[in-house]
N, C-alpha and C positions, 0 to 999 in steps of 0.2 A: 838245627835251629828251626824253630817255628816262628813264622812271620804272621802277625795278626793282621787281618784285613783292616785297612785304614779308610777305605772308601769303596763305594760301589759306582762303577762307571758304565754308562750305556754307550755302546758303539753302534753306529748306524751306517750301513752300506759299505763297511770297510773290508768285507770279505776276510782274507787271511791276514791282513795287516794287524788285526787285534791280537794275534798270537804273540807278538813281541812284548806285549804287556804282562805276560805271565811272570816275569821276573820282579814285578812290582807288588807291593803288599795291598793289592786291590782285587775286588771281585769284578769281573767283566761280564756284562749282560749284552749279548750280541743280537742285533736286529738287522733285517735286510731292508726294510722299507720305513718310510716316515710314518705311515699309518700304524704299523706294528709298534714303533717306538713311542708314538703318542699314547697308545693304550698302555704300554709298559710304564710310562711316566705316571699314569693315574694309579697303577696298582702296586708299584714298587718304590722303595725309598732310594732314589738315585741322587748321588752327590755331584756328578759331572757327566757331561755329554760330549762325545766326539763323533762328528758326522761328516760325511761327504757333502759337499755343497749341492751337487746334482744327484738326487736319489731317483730310483726307478719311478716312483710314484709322485715325487715332489721335486720338480726341477727349479732352478733359479734360487736355491737356498730357501725355498718356502718353508721347509720343516724348521730350520734354524731361526728364521724370522718369527714364526709362530711361537717357538719355544722361548725366544728372548722376550716376546711380548707378554707371555704368561708367567714365565719364571726368569725375570731379569737378573737375579742374583746367582743363578747356577753357573758354575764355570763351564765354558764351552770352548771346544776346539773345532775349527772348520778345516776340512781337507778340500783344497781347491785344485783345479787343473793347473799344471805347471805352465807358467808364462801368462796366465790369464789375469791381467791387471784389473779388468772389470770385476771378476769374482773376488779378488783380494780387496778392492775398494768397497764392494758391497758387503763383504763379510766384516770388515773392520767398522763399517758405518753402523752395523747393528750391535756392535759392542762385544764381539766374541773375545774370549781371553787370549786366544792365539790362533794364528793362521799358518797352516802347513800345506805344502804341495804334495800331490800324490806320489812324487818321486823322492820324498824325504827319506833319509836313511833311518834304519831301525833305531840306531843309537840316539839320533836327534829326536825321534818320535818319543822314545822312552823318557829322555831328559825333559822334554817339553811337558809331557803329562805329569811327571814328578814335580816340576816347578809349578805348574798350574794348581796342582792339588796340595802343594806345600809339604811334600813328603821329604823326610830327612834321611840321610845316610843311604841314598840309593846306590851309590858306588859299592858300599859294603854288602848290600843285599845282592847285587849282581855278582860280586866276587864269590859268594858261597852258593849261588843258585846253579843247578845243572843247566846246561844249554844244549841245543841240538848239536853244536860242534864238539861237545865233550865226547871223547871216545876212550873208554878204559878197556884195556885188554883183560882177559880173565885172570891173568897172573897179577895184575895191579889190584884188582878187586879182592883177590884171595888174601893179599897181604894184610 
C-alpha cells in the first residue's frame, strides 16, 4: 500500500524522537536549532511544528514564542522537561496545540501528532507498516 503524504512536519531539537513518526503519512523535516528551523519555515511549506521547549540556541521556548507570534494558526507541539510545571504553563499560555514531556512514549507521541494534524485511520496505517521490531526469517519471506 502506498500512503500519500498528508502533511509536512518540522521537528526541532528532537534528535532521534522524530523517527517514530515514520509510520504516519507525513513528511518530516528535521532541524537541530531554532535558527535553522526559522530559515526552513521561510523556504518550505510547513503544516505543523514539533519543538523542544529549550533548544541549544533558543532557551525558554523562544523559538515557539516567535513562531506563535508570526504564524499563530500553525499547529504546534511543545516538548517540555518532565515535571516542569513552569514550562508547561508557559507553553500552554502561548497557545500550542499540545504539550508533551520528553519521556512521552512513542505511541502517545504518534497519536498526539495524528490528532493534532487530523489524520484518519492511523491505527490501520501502523498495522501494515514495517517496524524496527519486525523480524522475518528468510523462510517466512520466501513463502
